[in-house]
C-alpha positions as CSV (number, residue, x, y, z in Angstrom):
1,M,0.0,0.0,0.0
2,E,2.9,2.4,0.8
3,A,4.3,1.8,-2.6
4,A,0.9,2.5,-4.2
5,A,0.5,5.7,-2.3
6,S,4.0,6.8,-3.3
7,T,3.2,6.1,-6.9
8,V,0.0,8.1,-6.9
9,L,1.6,11.1,-5.1
10,N,4.6,11.1,-7.4
11,N,2.3,11.0,-10.4
12,L,0.3,13.9,-9.0
13,H,3.5,15.9,-8.4
14,N,4.7,15.3,-11.9
15,L,1.5,16.5,-13.7
16,P,1.9,19.9,-15.5
17,V,0.2,22.9,-14.0
18,A,-0.7,24.8,-17.2
19,T,-4.2,23.5,-17.5
20,K,-5.2,22.8,-13.9
21,L,-9.0,22.8,-13.7
22,Y,-9.3,23.2,-10.0
23,T,-7.5,24.6,-7.1
24,V,-6.9,22.6,-3.9
25,P,-7.9,24.6,-0.8
26,R,-4.8,25.8,1.1
27,R,-5.4,23.5,4.0
28,N,-5.4,20.5,1.6
29,L,-2.6,21.9,-0.7
30,F,-0.5,19.5,-2.6
31,P,0.4,19.6,-6.3
32,L,-2.7,18.3,-8.1
33,S,-2.8,19.3,-11.7
34,F,-5.0,17.8,-14.3
35,S,-7.9,18.3,-16.7
36,L,-10.9,16.1,-17.1
37,T,-14.0,15.6,-19.0
38,A,-17.5,15.4,-17.4
39,P,-17.3,12.5,-14.8
40,R,-18.9,9.2,-15.8
41,A,-18.7,5.9,-14.1
42,L,-15.9,4.2,-15.9
43,G,-14.3,2.6,-12.8
44,L,-10.7,3.2,-13.7
45,R,-8.1,2.1,-11.2
46,S,-4.5,3.4,-10.6
47,G,-2.3,2.3,-7.7
48,G,-5.1,1.3,-5.4
49,V,-7.2,4.5,-6.1
50,R,-10.5,4.0,-7.7
51,F,-11.8,6.8,-10.0
52,N,-15.4,6.8,-11.1
53,G,-14.8,9.4,-13.7
54,P,-12.3,9.6,-16.6
55,I,-9.0,11.3,-16.1
56,S,-7.3,13.1,-19.0
57,C,-3.9,14.4,-17.8
58,S,-2.5,17.4,-19.6
59,S,0.2,17.0,-22.1
60,S,2.0,18.9,-24.8
61,N,-0.4,17.4,-27.4
62,A,-1.2,20.3,-29.7
63,H,-4.6,18.8,-30.6
64,Q,-5.9,18.9,-27.0
65,S,-9.0,21.1,-26.6
66,P,-8.4,24.0,-24.3
67,S,-10.7,24.4,-21.3
68,K,-13.6,26.8,-21.6
69,Q,-13.0,30.5,-20.9
70,L,-16.0,31.1,-18.6
71,A,-18.5,29.0,-16.7
72,L,-21.3,30.3,-14.5
73,L,-22.1,28.5,-11.2
74,F,-25.3,29.4,-9.3
75,Q,-26.3,29.1,-5.7
76,V,-30.0,28.3,-5.7
77,E,-31.7,29.8,-2.6
78,G,-31.6,33.5,-2.6
79,V,-30.3,33.7,-6.2
80,L,-32.8,31.8,-8.4
81,M,-35.6,32.4,-5.9
82,D,-35.8,34.9,-3.1
83,I,-37.6,32.5,-0.7
84,Y,-36.8,34.8,2.2
85,C,-38.9,37.6,0.7
86,F,-41.9,35.7,-0.5
87,G,-42.0,32.7,1.8
88,N,-40.0,33.0,5.0
89,R,-42.5,35.2,7.0
90,Q,-45.5,33.1,5.9
91,A,-43.6,29.9,6.9
92,F,-42.8,31.3,10.4
93,N,-46.5,32.2,10.8
94,A,-47.5,28.7,9.7
95,A,-45.1,27.2,12.3
96,F,-46.6,29.4,15.0
97,R,-50.1,28.1,14.1
98,K,-48.9,24.5,14.0
99,L,-47.5,24.8,17.5
100,G,-50.6,26.5,18.9
101,L,-48.9,29.9,19.4
102,D,-51.9,32.0,18.6
103,C,-50.4,35.1,20.1
104,A,-47.5,35.0,17.6
105,S,-47.9,36.4,14.2
106,W,-45.4,38.4,12.1
107,T,-46.6,41.3,9.9
108,Q,-44.2,42.5,7.2
109,P,-43.0,45.5,9.3
110,V,-42.4,43.2,12.3
111,Y,-40.5,40.7,10.2
112,Q,-38.3,43.3,8.5
113,D,-37.5,44.8,11.9
114,L,-36.4,41.4,13.3
115,V,-34.3,40.7,10.2
116,K,-32.5,44.0,10.6
117,K,-31.9,43.6,14.3
118,S,-30.7,40.0,14.1
119,F,-28.6,40.4,10.9
120,G,-30.7,37.6,9.4
121,D,-30.0,35.0,12.2
122,E,-33.4,33.3,12.3
123,E,-33.0,31.8,15.8
124,R,-32.0,35.2,17.1
125,M,-35.1,36.7,15.4
126,L,-37.2,34.3,17.4
127,M,-35.3,35.1,20.6
128,L,-35.8,38.8,20.1
129,Y,-39.5,38.4,19.3
130,F,-40.4,36.2,22.3
131,N,-38.3,38.4,24.6
132,R,-40.5,41.2,23.4
133,I,-44.0,39.6,23.6
134,G,-43.3,37.0,26.2
135,W,-42.5,33.3,26.1
136,P,-45.2,30.6,26.3
137,T,-46.2,30.4,30.0
138,S,-45.9,26.7,30.0
139,L,-42.4,26.7,28.8
140,P,-39.6,26.1,31.4
141,T,-36.7,28.6,31.1
142,T,-34.3,25.7,30.6
143,E,-36.2,24.6,27.5
144,K,-36.1,27.8,25.5
145,G,-33.3,26.4,23.2
146,S,-35.2,23.3,22.3
147,F,-38.4,25.3,21.8
148,L,-36.6,27.6,19.3
149,K,-35.3,24.5,17.4
150,R,-38.8,23.1,17.3
151,V,-40.1,26.3,15.8
152,M,-37.3,26.3,13.2
153,R,-38.1,22.7,12.2
154,E,-41.8,23.5,11.7
155,K,-40.8,26.7,9.8
156,K,-38.5,24.7,7.4
157,T,-41.3,22.2,6.7
158,A,-43.8,25.0,6.0
159,L,-41.2,26.8,3.7
160,D,-40.5,23.5,1.8
161,D,-44.2,23.1,1.3
162,L,-44.5,26.6,-0.2
163,V,-41.6,26.0,-2.6
164,I,-42.9,22.6,-3.7
165,S,-46.4,24.0,-4.3
166,K,-44.8,26.6,-6.6
167,A,-46.3,29.4,-4.6
168,I,-43.0,31.4,-4.8
169,P,-41.9,32.9,-8.1
170,L,-38.4,32.9,-9.5
171,R,-36.5,36.2,-9.3
172,P,-37.3,38.7,-12.0
173,G,-34.8,38.5,-14.9
174,V,-33.0,35.3,-13.9
175,E,-34.5,33.3,-16.7
176,D,-33.4,35.8,-19.3
177,F,-30.0,35.9,-17.7
178,I,-29.6,32.1,-18.0
179,D,-31.0,32.1,-21.6
180,D,-28.4,34.7,-22.6
181,A,-25.6,32.6,-21.1
182,L,-26.8,29.5,-22.8
183,E,-27.1,31.2,-26.1
184,K,-23.5,32.4,-25.8
185,S,-22.4,28.7,-25.1
186,I,-21.4,29.5,-21.5
187,P,-21.8,26.5,-19.3
188,V,-24.4,27.0,-16.5
189,V,-24.1,25.0,-13.3
190,M,-26.7,24.8,-10.5
191,L,-25.3,24.0,-7.0
192,T,-27.9,22.0,-5.1
193,A,-25.4,20.3,-2.9
194,C,-25.0,21.7,0.6
195,S,-28.0,23.8,0.2
196,K,-29.4,25.2,3.4
197,I,-32.9,24.4,2.3
198,G,-32.0,20.8,1.4
199,E,-31.1,19.3,-2.0
200,E,-34.6,18.1,-2.8
201,V,-36.2,21.5,-2.4
202,A,-33.2,23.2,-4.2
203,R,-33.8,20.8,-7.2
204,T,-37.5,21.8,-7.1
205,I,-36.5,25.4,-7.5
206,V,-34.2,24.6,-10.4
207,G,-37.1,22.7,-12.0
208,E,-39.0,26.0,-12.1
209,L,-36.7,27.1,-14.8
210,G,-38.5,24.8,-17.2
211,S,-37.5,21.5,-18.8
212,H,-36.1,23.3,-21.9
213,R,-33.5,25.1,-19.6
214,V,-32.9,22.3,-17.1
215,S,-31.9,20.0,-20.0
216,K,-29.1,22.4,-20.9
217,V,-27.7,23.1,-17.4
218,K,-25.6,20.9,-15.1
219,I,-27.0,20.2,-11.6
220,I,-24.4,19.4,-8.9
221,G,-25.9,17.6,-6.0
222,E,-24.2,15.7,-3.2
223,E,-23.9,12.6,-5.4
224,E,-22.2,14.5,-8.2
225,V,-19.8,16.0,-5.6
226,K,-18.9,12.5,-4.4
227,Q,-18.3,11.2,-7.9
228,S,-16.2,14.2,-8.9
229,L,-12.4,13.7,-9.0
230,Y,-12.0,16.3,-6.4
231,G,-14.5,14.5,-4.1
232,Q,-12.7,11.2,-4.6
233,L,-9.2,12.6,-4.0
234,V,-9.4,15.4,-1.5
235,L,-12.5,14.2,0.3
236,S,-11.2,10.6,0.1
237,K,-14.4,9.4,-1.6
238,G,-13.8,6.0,-3.1
239,L,-10.3,5.7,-1.6
240,S,-9.1,3.0,0.6
241,S,-8.7,4.4,4.2
242,D,-4.9,3.9,4.3
243,L,-4.3,5.7,1.1
244,G,-6.8,8.5,2.0
245,E,-4.9,9.1,5.2
246,Q,-1.6,9.3,3.4
247,L,-2.9,11.8,0.9
248,A,-4.3,13.9,3.7
249,E,-1.0,13.7,5.6
250,E,0.9,14.7,2.4
251,A,-1.5,17.7,2.0
252,N,-1.0,18.9,5.5
253,K,2.8,18.7,5.2
254,A,2.6,21.1,2.3
255,V,1.1,24.0,4.3
256,P,2.6,25.8,7.3
257,A,0.9,25.0,10.5
258,E,-0.2,28.5,11.2
259,E,-2.0,28.7,7.8
260,V,-3.8,25.4,8.6
261,A,-4.9,26.8,11.9
262,N,-6.3,30.0,10.4
263,T,-8.2,28.3,7.6
264,P,-12.0,27.8,8.1
265,S,-12.6,24.1,8.9
266,S,-16.3,23.7,9.5
267,Q,-17.9,20.7,7.6
268,C,-20.3,23.1,5.9
269,F,-17.5,25.2,4.6
270,E,-15.5,22.1,3.4
271,N,-18.7,20.8,1.6
272,M,-19.3,24.1,-0.1
273,V,-15.7,24.2,-1.3
274,A,-16.1,20.7,-2.7
275,A,-19.4,21.7,-4.4
276,L,-17.6,24.6,-6.1
277,Q,-14.7,22.4,-7.2
278,A,-17.1,19.8,-8.5
279,G,-19.0,22.5,-10.4
280,A,-15.9,23.6,-12.2
281,E,-15.1,19.9,-13.0
282,Y,-18.4,19.2,-14.6
283,A,-18.3,22.5,-16.5
284,E,-14.9,21.5,-17.8
285,T,-13.6,24.9,-16.9
286,A,-10.7,26.0,-14.7
287,V,-11.6,27.2,-11.2
288,K,-10.2,30.6,-11.9
289,K,-12.3,30.9,-15.0
290,C,-15.5,30.2,-13.2
291,I,-17.7,32.8,-11.7
292,V,-20.2,31.8,-9.0
293,V,-23.4,33.9,-8.5
294,A,-23.8,33.7,-4.8
295,G,-26.6,34.6,-2.3
296,S,-24.7,34.0,1.0
297,H,-21.5,34.8,2.7
298,S,-20.6,31.1,3.0
299,V,-20.5,30.7,-0.8
300,V,-18.5,33.9,-1.3
301,S,-16.0,32.8,1.4
302,A,-15.7,29.3,-0.1
303,A,-15.1,30.8,-3.6
304,E,-12.5,33.2,-2.3
305,H,-10.7,30.3,-0.5
306,I,-10.1,28.5,-3.8
307,G,-9.5,31.6,-6.0
308,M,-12.9,31.5,-7.7
309,V,-14.6,34.8,-8.6
310,S,-17.9,35.4,-6.9
311,I,-20.7,37.9,-7.6
312,A,-23.3,38.4,-4.8
313,V,-26.9,38.8,-5.7
314,Q,-28.6,40.2,-2.6
315,S,-31.9,38.9,-1.3
316,S,-34.3,40.3,1.2
317,L,-32.3,38.5,3.9
318,T,-29.0,40.0,2.8
319,A,-30.1,43.4,1.5
320,R,-28.0,45.3,4.0
321,A,-25.1,42.9,4.1
322,E,-21.6,43.6,2.8
323,F,-19.9,41.0,0.7
324,A,-16.3,42.0,1.0
325,G,-14.9,38.9,-0.7
326,A,-17.2,39.3,-3.8
327,K,-16.2,41.0,-7.0
328,A,-19.5,42.9,-6.9
329,A,-22.9,42.9,-5.1
330,M,-26.0,43.3,-7.2
331,D,-29.6,43.8,-6.4
332,G,-30.9,41.4,-9.1
333,F,-30.7,40.5,-12.8
334,G,-31.1,42.5,-16.0
335,G,-31.2,46.1,-16.8
336,S,-28.7,48.0,-14.6
337,D,-28.2,44.9,-12.5
338,L,-26.4,41.7,-13.4
339,T,-26.1,40.8,-17.1
340,V,-23.9,38.3,-18.9
341,S,-22.1,41.2,-20.6
342,M,-21.3,42.7,-17.2
343,V,-20.0,39.3,-16.0
344,R,-17.6,39.1,-18.9
345,R,-16.3,42.6,-18.1
346,M,-15.8,41.7,-14.5
347,Q,-13.9,38.6,-15.5
348,N,-11.4,40.7,-17.4
349,L,-10.8,43.2,-14.5
């Protein structure tokens, strides 16, 4: 096994860097350089590593097709659909009714005030609200935390039902934006993996684009991330445990300890990084030539971490937020807001 690991690592070190299609996060940094086609289950084996997608290592072959110059990746919630504007308040009120909290009801002004004061933290919104109107008399003080989580679970269920029932519209201009990108042969990727609202609901939102668009875009869910080459190598998906540990150890040796310590390490962050890397793979486009249209700080941070450009499209939940790591923050799509022409100009800045 040690010999197999050494072979794989040596091969990875020896691959040329000119056409690298993804960037390994700094905490996992070791010289990985390769290009690939859209992953398919071919079950190739090399030195104990099983790859479920084809690998096409770069070479000096003059006939090799260059990677695409631009790909657009989309976060779903907040970007395709502003669920926080059209559904969040109604979902909270439905949760209150389900739990028999007849005294609790959020009007639009109350909701907006809570969003502003809590900076969009929904559990904090509930805390502020019940501190203001009073907590249920039958609720022990020690159970406030579990009560808030119960409300949040009911609220999520109600919001999912609203999305699935198609009661919430797509954001104005987003369909025209995607049409324009597709007409210009720009790969469009929807990131349903690691979605806060859950992959099933995120895929439902993508389905609202219509079958004629969905058939032309790539949807990256958790399974696609696992099957991506990045997922199999860096996340040790499909690797034997011993070799996976050796690859991870090699990666950590390549980075100074203080840099590892200062790198975000939450599972959510790691998963979002993996989703972005997989999105670039499936789009057959280098990470640094991809632009992700983001609706949250977590996606912007993950993109910045791997050197991918991000453009934030603000929602009702993030209207007052600053996206320091994004190339730009826009209010929406079309007109004076985000257009494909604007994206191309930003890419060249």
